[in-house]
C-alpha positions in Angstrom: -21.3 23.6 13.2 -17.8 25.2 12.9 -16.2 27.4 15.5 -13.0 29.3 15.1 -10.6 28.3 17.9 -7.6 30.2 16.9 -6.3 32.4 14.0 -2.7 33.4 13.4 -1.3 35.7 10.8 2.3 36.0 12.2 5.2 33.8 13.0 6.2 33.3 9.4 2.8 32.0 8.0 0.5 34.4 6.1 -2.7 32.8 7.3 -3.4 30.0 9.8 -6.6 29.0 11.5 -7.7 26.2 13.9 -11.4 25.2 13.7 -13.6 23.1 16.0 -16.3 21.2 14.2 -19.4 19.6 15.7 -20.9 17.1 13.2 -24.6 16.8 12.9 -24.7 13.1 11.9 -22.5 10.0 12.0 -21.4 10.6 8.4 -21.2 14.3 7.8 -19.6 16.6 5.2 -18.4 20.1 6.2 -17.2 22.6 3.7 -14.2 24.1 5.6 -13.0 26.3 2.8 -16.5 27.8 2.4 -16.5 28.8 6.1 -13.1 30.3 6.0 -13.9 32.2 2.8 -17.0 33.7 4.4 -15.3 34.5 7.7 -12.1 36.0 6.3 -12.6 36.8 2.7 -9.5 37.7 0.8 -7.3 37.4 3.9 -7.7 33.7 3.2 -8.7 33.3 -0.5 -5.9 35.5 -1.9 -3.4 32.8 -1.3 -3.0 30.3 -4.1 -2.5 27.2 -1.8 -3.8 25.9 1.5 -2.9 23.0 3.7 -5.8 21.2 5.5 -4.9 19.0 8.5 -7.2 16.7 10.5 -6.4 15.5 14.0 -8.5 12.4 13.7 -8.5 8.8 12.4 -12.2 8.6 11.3 -12.4 12.1 9.8 -10.3 13.7 7.2 -10.0 14.9 3.6 -9.9 13.7 0.0 -6.9 14.6 -2.1 -7.7 17.4 -4.5 -7.4 15.3 -7.7 -9.9 12.8 -6.5 -12.3 15.5 -5.2 -12.2 17.0 -8.7 -13.2 13.6 -10.2 -16.2 13.8 -8.0 -16.8 17.3 -9.2 -16.4 18.5 -5.6 -20.1 17.5 -5.3 -21.4 16.5 -1.8 -24.0 14.1 -3.3 -21.3 12.3 -5.4 -19.1 12.1 -2.3 -22.0 10.7 -0.2 -22.7 8.0 -2.9 -19.0 7.1 -3.0 -18.8 6.7 0.8 -22.0 4.6 0.7 -20.2 2.0 -1.3 -17.6 1.6 1.5 -20.4 1.7 4.0 -21.8 -1.4 2.2 -18.4 -3.1 2.2 -17.7 -2.3 5.8 -21.2 -2.3 7.4 -21.6 -1.4 11.1 -21.8 -4.2 13.6 -20.3 -6.9 11.3 -18.4 -8.8 13.9 -15.3 -6.6 14.0 -12.8 -7.7 16.7 -12.0 -4.0 17.3 -15.6 -3.5 18.5 -15.4 -6.3 21.1 -14.6 -3.8 23.8 -14.1 -6.4 26.5 -10.9 -7.4 24.6 -9.5 -3.9 24.5 -7.1 -4.0 27.3 -5.9 -0.4 26.8 -9.4 0.9 27.8 -10.6 1.5 31.3 -14.0 0.4 32.5 -15.2 4.0 32.1 -13.8 4.2 28.6 -15.5 1.0 27.6 -18.8 2.4 28.6 -18.5 5.4 26.2 -16.2 4.0 23.5 -18.0 3.9 20.1 -17.9 0.7 18.1 -16.4 2.2 15.0 -14.2 -0.4 13.2 -16.2 0.2 10.1 -15.3 3.9 10.2 -11.6 3.2 10.5 -11.7 0.7 7.6 -13.7 3.1 5.4 -11.1 5.9 6.1 -8.3 3.5 5.1 -10.1 1.9 2.2 -11.6 5.0 0.7 -8.3 6.8 0.7 -9.1 9.6 3.1 -6.1 11.5 4.3 -5.1 13.4 7.5 -3.2 16.1 5.6 -3.8 17.5 2.1 -2.7 20.5 0.0 -5.2 22.2 -2.2 -4.6 24.7 -4.9 -7.2 27.5 -4.5 -8.0 27.9 -8.2 -11.7 28.6 -7.7 -14.5 28.6 -5.1 -14.9 24.8 -5.0 -15.6 23.4 -1.6 -13.0 21.5 0.5 -14.9 18.8 2.4 -14.0 17.7 5.9 -15.4 14.1 5.8 -16.5 12.8 9.2 -17.3 9.1 9.3 -18.0 8.8 13.0 -19.2 12.1 14.2 -22.3 11.1 16.2 -22.6 7.8 18.1 -24.5 6.3 21.0 -22.5 8.2 23.6 -22.9 11.6 22.0 -21.4 13.9 19.4 -17.7 14.3 18.9 -15.7 17.6 18.8 -13.4 17.6 15.8 -10.4 19.8 15.2 -8.8 20.8 11.9 -6.0 23.2 11.1 -5.8 25.2 7.9 -2.7 27.1 6.6 -2.9 29.3 3.5 0.3 30.1 1.8 1.8 31.5 -1.4 3.8 28.5 -2.7 6.2 25.8 -1.6 9.9 25.0 -2.2 11.5 21.5 -1.9 14.4 21.9 0.5 15.5 18.2 1.1 14.9 14.6 0.2 16.1 11.3 1.5 15.3 7.6 1.4 14.7 5.6 4.6 14.8 1.9 5.0 12.1 0.5 7.3 12.0 -3.1 8.4 9.2 -4.9 6.5 6.3 -6.4 8.5 6.9 -10.1 9.4 3.7 -11.4 7.9 2.4 -11.3 4.3 -0.8 -9.6 5.5 0.4 -7.0 8.0 0.8 -3.4 9.1 3.8 -1.6 10.6 3.4 1.4 13.0 5.9 4.0 11.7 5.3 6.0 14.9 7.0 3.3 16.9 10.0 5.0 18.6 12.0 1.8 18.1 12.0 2.3 14.3 13.4 5.8 14.6 11.4 6.8 11.6 9.6 9.9 13.0 12.8 11.0 14.8 14.6 11.1 11.4 11.8 13.2 9.9 11.9 15.7 12.8 15.7 16.0 12.6 15.4 16.6 8.8 12.9 19.4 9.3 14.8 20.9 12.1 18.1 20.8 10.2 16.6 22.9 7.4 14.8 25.3 9.8 11.3 24.6 8.4 8.6 26.1 10.6 5.8 25.8 8.2 5.8 23.1 5.5 5.0 19.6 4.6 6.7 16.2 4.6 5.6 13.8 1.7 6.4 10.2 2.5 5.9 7.7 -0.3 6.8 4.1 -1.1 9.8 3.9 -3.4 8.9 3.2 -7.1 10.0 -0.4 -6.9 8.0 -1.3 -3.8 4.9 -3.4 -4.6 1.9 -4.8 -2.7 1.9 -2.1 0.0 0.3 1.1 0.9 0.5 4.0 3.4 -2.2 5.5 5.6 -2.5 7.6 8.8 -4.8 6.0 11.3 -5.1 4.4 14.8 -2.6 1.6 15.3 -4.9 -0.3 17.6 -3.8 -3.9 18.0 -7.1 -5.7 17.3 -8.0 -3.4 14.4 -4.6 -3.9 12.8 -4.0 -7.6 13.5 -7.5 -8.9 13.0 -9.9 -6.6 11.1 -7.5 -5.0 8.7 -5.7 -8.3 8.1 -9.1 -10.0 7.3 -9.9 -7.2 4.8 -6.5 -7.6 3.1 -7.1 -11.4 2.8 -10.7 -11.1 1.7 -11.9 -7.5 1.0 -15.6 -8.7 0.9 -15.4 -10.6 4.1 -17.7 -8.3 6.2 -20.3 -8.1 3.5 -20.3 -11.9 3.4 -20.7 -11.9 7.2 -23.8 -9.8 6.9 -25.1 -12.1 4.2 -24.6 -15.1 6.4 -26.4 -13.4 9.3 -29.2 -12.6 7.0 -29.6 -16.2 6.0 -29.8 -17.2 9.7 -32.5 -14.6 10.2 -34.1 -13.6 6.9 -36.2 -11.0 8.6 -33.1 -9.1 9.9 -32.5 -7.1 6.7 -34.1 -6.5 3.3 -34.5 -9.5 1.0 -32.3 -8.0 -1.7 -29.3 -8.8 0.5 -30.1 -12.4 1.1 -27.7 -13.7 -1.6 -24.7 -11.9 -0.2 -23.3 -15.2 1.1 -22.7 -16.3 -2.5 -21.1 -13.7 -4.7 -18.0 -12.5 -6.4 -16.6 -8.9 -6.5 -18.5 -7.9 -9.6 -21.9 -9.1 -8.3 -21.5 -7.3 -5.0 -20.5 -4.1 -6.7 -23.4 -4.2 -9.1 -25.9 -4.9 -6.3 -24.5 -2.0 -4.2 -24.7 0.3 -7.2 -28.3 -0.9 -8.1 -29.4 -0.1 -4.5 -27.8 3.3 -4.7 -29.3 4.1 -8.0 -26.2 5.6 -9.5 -25.5 3.3 -12.4 -23.6 5.1 -15.3 -22.8 8.0 -12.9 -19.4 9.4 -12.2 -19.4 7.4 -8.9 -19.9 4.1 -10.7 -17.0 4.8 -13.1 -14.7 5.7 -10.2 -15.8 2.8 -8.0 -15.4 0.3 -10.9 -11.8 1.4 -11.1 -11.4 1.5 -7.4 -12.7 -2.0 -6.7 -11.0 -3.7 -9.6 -8.9 -6.7 -8.8 -6.1 -7.4 -7.9 -6.0 -6.5 -4.2 -3.6 -3.5 -4.8 -6.6 -1.8 -6.6 -9.4 -3.0 -4.4 -8.8 -0.3 -1.8 -8.0 3.2 -2.6 -5.0 3.0 -0.2 -2.3 5.5 -1.2 1.3 5.0 -1.9 1.9 8.5 -0.4 1.0 10.3 2.8 1.7 13.8 3.9 2.6 15.1 7.4 2.3 18.7 8.4 5.3 20.7 9.7 3.8 23.6 11.8 5.1 26.1 14.4 2.3 25.6 16.9 4.1 27.6 19.6 4.7 30.7 17.5 8.4 30.8 18.3 9.8 29.4 15.0 10.1 25.9 16.4 9.7 22.8 14.1 7.0 20.3 15.0 5.3 17.5 13.2 2.0 17.5 15.1 -0.4 14.6 15.2 -3.7 13.8 16.8 -3.9 11.7 20.0 -4.5 8.4 18.1 -2.8 9.1 14.8 0.1 7.1 13.5 1.6 6.8 10.0 1.1 3.1 9.0 2.6 1.0 6.3 0.3 -1.8 5.2 1.3 -4.8 3.0 -0.7 -7.6 1.5 2.2 -9.7 0.2 5.7 -10.3 1.6 8.3 -7.8 0.7 11.0 -8.9 -1.6 13.6 -7.7 0.9 13.9 -7.5 4.6 13.2 -3.8 4.4 10.9 -1.5 2.5 12.2 1.8 1.1 10.3 5.1 1.8 11.1 8.3 -0.1 10.8 11.5 1.9 10.5 15.0 0.5 10.5 18.1 2.7 8.8 21.3 1.5 8.9 24.8 3.0 5.9 27.1 2.6 6.7 30.5 1.2 
């Protein structure tokens, strides 16, 4: 279910809408473009571009190029997500899900907090993004992908912002040096005020008077063994679960296999040999179970899950951050959801004490 929360056609943006989404299942796909096209017709579709922004860390969008490789098809997308559901199964012993260790939660929050480390890891590993720009070349759907919409405590309320615009102009670029994480397998919270990274981005957008636009942040071309994502920088998730995935991407599949060997009745017999495998065997077994061999999904996943580690996950070298005038007064803001942080992840030591990030600022016209 999608509800229109707010629509704005003034303040320097041709079309802007904020939508509330109620998912109908834990993993759900919602065609946001389709809803806006039906609701507003050419007021929305006449613009050649649109920016889609999610406020969440377990719900977001695929970049347009990858969505095209899946033919914008919801069944192909479900099959693709199912691979990562196999790689990161629910209740596989994630430290993030041991709620008694989560010191930032109150007792009341622990009672309702979902155990959703698998959703976070799938978001990161499958390359979902908080902010994407689409060219509106045809009537293809734009899927809002929810990985954790319904859980034991109820149904979430999701929020997404869409801005349609005529084009974009690059107005500035710069390179920022960020201190490399101290460990070979590690993650760095770029939202940390001590780094000054987000403050530099805000000042850049303000200096150029951008009220509606986008910041593209990418690893410099010579940076290796690292990626960027936007997610929740929760200590246990980042320092335990994600680090274990970087060290052994199949670790949680193996854990489920070991549990099956302890209790063979717990899950179907076809999974009993998961405790002894290599990457190719696991991939083939997953695809066999899905029944999608020789499909577009198999071709994509084979490339996605190829070794080395840099290709195992679909983690991106670039993220985008929205620049939006949420107050309608021409102000420059880089909004983010309550738990969202831009995060730099590495799986080998950096060659220098810092890593270089290239920043480009675009103004919507």
